[in-house]
N, C-alpha and C positions, 0 to 999 in steps of 0.2 A: 579561295574557298572559306566559307564562314566557319568560325569556331562554333562549337555546340552551345546553343542558348535556347531557352524556351521563349514562348510568347504568351502574352495575355492582353486582354482589353480592359481599359480603365473606364472610369465613370464618364469621361468626356468622349468615349468611343475611340480613343487613340490606341493603337497597338503599341505595346511595350515589349522590349526584349530584356532578357536576363543576362547580365554580365557576371560571370562567376568570380568568386573570390580568388585572389592570387596576386602575383607580382607583375609589374610591367615597367618599362623604361619611361620615365617622365622627364621632359625638358630636352635640351639639346646643347651640347658643347660647341656646336657650329652655328647656333642661332644668335639672336640678339642677347644682350647682357641679361635681360630679365628672364631668359629661358635657362640660364646657367646657375649651377652645374647640372648636367644630366645625372639622374640618380635612379636607383631601383626603389620603387614605391609598392607597398603592399596594401591592397584594399579588400574590405569585406565585399561579399556579393551584393549587387544592387540591380534595380530595374530602371530603365531609361526609355523615353519615347523613341520609337523607331523613326518617326518623322517630326519635323518642326510643327508647332501648333499652327493650325490653318485659320484663315479668316472665318470660315464657316463655324469652326469650333468656338472662336472668340465671340462671334455674334450670338451664338446660343448662350454663352456665359453672360454676356451683357444683358440679353433679354430676360434672363432668370434673376439676375442680381442687381443690375444697374449700378455696379460697383464703381465704375468710372465712365467718363465720356468716351464715345466711340473714337478709336484712333484716327488721326488725321488722314491716314492712308485710305480709309474707307470712302473718302470722297474723290479718290483718284482712280479712274477706270482701270488703268494699267496695273494697279496694285490691289484691287479689291476682289479678285476672283476667288471663288469658294475654296479652291484647292491650292491657292498660293499661301505662303506663310504670312501670318499676321506680322506687320512691322509697325514702327512708330509707337511702340509701347515703352513706358518707363519701367524701371526695375521693380518698383513697388506694385505696378499693375501686373507684371508677369508673375510676381509672387502671389498676388491675390488670386489670379487664375489657377495657379497650381494648388493652392489650398482648397479652392472650390472643387477641383477635380480629385481631391484626396491624395495629392502628390506634393512634390517640392522641386525646386530648382536643383539640378545636380551640382555637386562641388566641382571645382576646377579639375581636380585629379580624376574624379569619376568621368567627367566629360572627355578628358584626354584619353583615358583607357578605352572608353567606348569608341573613340575615333580611330585609335591606332592599334588596338589589340595589345598583345604581349611581346611582339617581335621588334618594337622600336622603329617601325616603318616611318617614312617621312610624310607620306600622305595616306589618307584612308584607304585608297586603292592600291598602295604599294610604293614603289620607288620611281615609277614612270613620271617624267616631268609633266606639269599641267598642260592641258589643252582645253578648248571649248567643247570637246567631245566628252570631257570628264567632269567639268565643273563650270558653274556660272560665276564669272568674275569680270573685271573690266576688259573692254575690247570686244565683248560679245555683241552680236547683232540685236539681241533682245535687251532692252534697257530697263529691265525690271526683274524681280525674282521670278523664278520658274515654279511650276508645281512642286510640291514637296516630295513627290515620288519620281521626279526626273532623275536621270542618270543611275538606273539600277545597277549598272556595272561598276559604279564607283562607290558602292556601299562599303562601310567599314567592315573589319573582320567579324564584328558582332551583329552586322546586319542593319546598322543605322544609316539612313540616307542623308545626303546634303550636309555632311559634317565638314565640308570644305567648299566654301562659296555659297551663293544664294543669299543668305543673311548671316550676319553675326548673331550670336545667341547669348543672352544673359545667362550667367551661372551665379551660384550663391555667394562666392567669396568676395571679400574686399580685395582690391588690387594693391599689391605691394611689389614694386619692381625688384626688391631684394629678398623676397620671401624664401626663395629656394635655398639661400645660403644656410639657413638654419631650420628649415621646415622639417617636421617629423616625417619619418619614412613609412609610417603606418597610418592610414586614414587621415591624411592632412586635410584640414578643413578651412585653411586660409587664416589670415590674421583675425583676431577678435574685434579689432577696430581698425580704421584706416590709419596708416602710418606713412610718414614722408621723410626721406633723407635729403638734407639740404644740399643743393647743387651750386648755390651762389655763395659769395664770400661771407656774408653775414646778414641776418634779418633781425630787426628790433621787435621785441615782444612787449606788449603793453598790458597794463593792469585793467584797463577798461576798453570796451568796444570802441573802435574808431581811433584809438591811439591817444594823441595829445602829449602831454609832458610826463605822464606817469609811466616811464619806461621801466620794465622789470629787468631787462637784460637782453642778450643777443644769443641766437643760435647760429652756429658757424658751419661752414662747408663740412659735410661729412657727419654732422650731428643728426640725430633722428628725433622727431617729435610725433606725438599721437594726436590725431584730430578727434576731438570730443564732440563737436557740434558746429553748426553754422547758423549765423544770423545775417541773412542777405549776403553781403560780400565780406563778412568778417568771420573768422574761424576762431573757435575756442580750442585751445591746444594744451597739452601737457608736455613739458620738456623737463626731464629729470624729475625733481620733486615739486616743481612749481607748475601752476596753471596760469594762463594768460590769454590774450587776444591778439590775433595776427590778421592784418588786412590781406585780403586775397589779391594776389598779383600773379600774372602768368608765369608758370614755371616753378612755383614752389609750394602751392597749397591747393589740393583738390581732394575730393572724397569719392574715389572711383570704385565701381564694381567691375569685376572681370567680365569680359565678353570674349567668346571664342568662335572660330569657324570661318571668318571672312565674309564680306558682303559682295553683292553682285557688282558693285561699282568700285571695288578695291583691287589693288594690284595683287599679282599671283603670289608674292612672298607671304601674304597672310593666309594662304591655303595650307601651309605646313601644319601638321597636327600639334606641334609644340608652340606655335606662334601665339602670343598673348596680346590682348588689347584691354584697355580700361576706359570706361566712360562714367561720367557722373550719373548717379542713379536716376535723376530726373530727366536725363538726356533722351530725346526721341529722334529717330532717324529712319528713313526709308530703307536703310541697310541693316536694321537691327530688330531682331525678333527673339524667339526662345523656343526651347523644347522641354 
């Protein structure tokens, strides 16, 4: 049964639902490390789209603004239906659409509350284990995202559709796998900038892009550094009181934004309301859209 919430229509014709102020359980002590610890979070009231942004809505935006090139998915018949969610859009493109529509991307905390309500449920529909009658994820006969209004019986307590499966959804926050350890309990908005905790033994930091012999020092396993910017495959970072450059290598430097919700070609573990994912802001995928 849906919790009480109003509805309104926004500039892009999307229905929005009102999520009232109050507490909810965020994260999971039984989930992955980046979901821990579970804690009680208090949010102000907010509005969020009832459905994922559709191809039809994105086409209208692009016709009016020509803000960016059409998503690659528009050229694929199985992904270009007017009522399918738009996919293969970068984070900046999703943000540009939201500004045009007079809205914004939800914070990670807002997204999770809209998905699970205030009772700490595992999935938007409750505790029942996933099936292809409840959500679109890997193993389905349909190898593409479904209409945004599919599975009405799986809507969240606040009436939001497709918050588990169909497509991952960009949210506003930078991704930090350790953010929950010290995040505020009231209106958390995510890290102010991307931060990374070192998982390898040590990394040399250089005074100039590309490295060379001008080594400033090393960050070691467990140290944290702030990512200030990127020049191709070189990252400018701040560690302690110093700034330097770090060549990008797999496993220790990335500038990810949070995505939530799970894609049509991902495994069912990602359907949990507390499950988190991070993608670099320029990343585009046929499994990734927004609301």
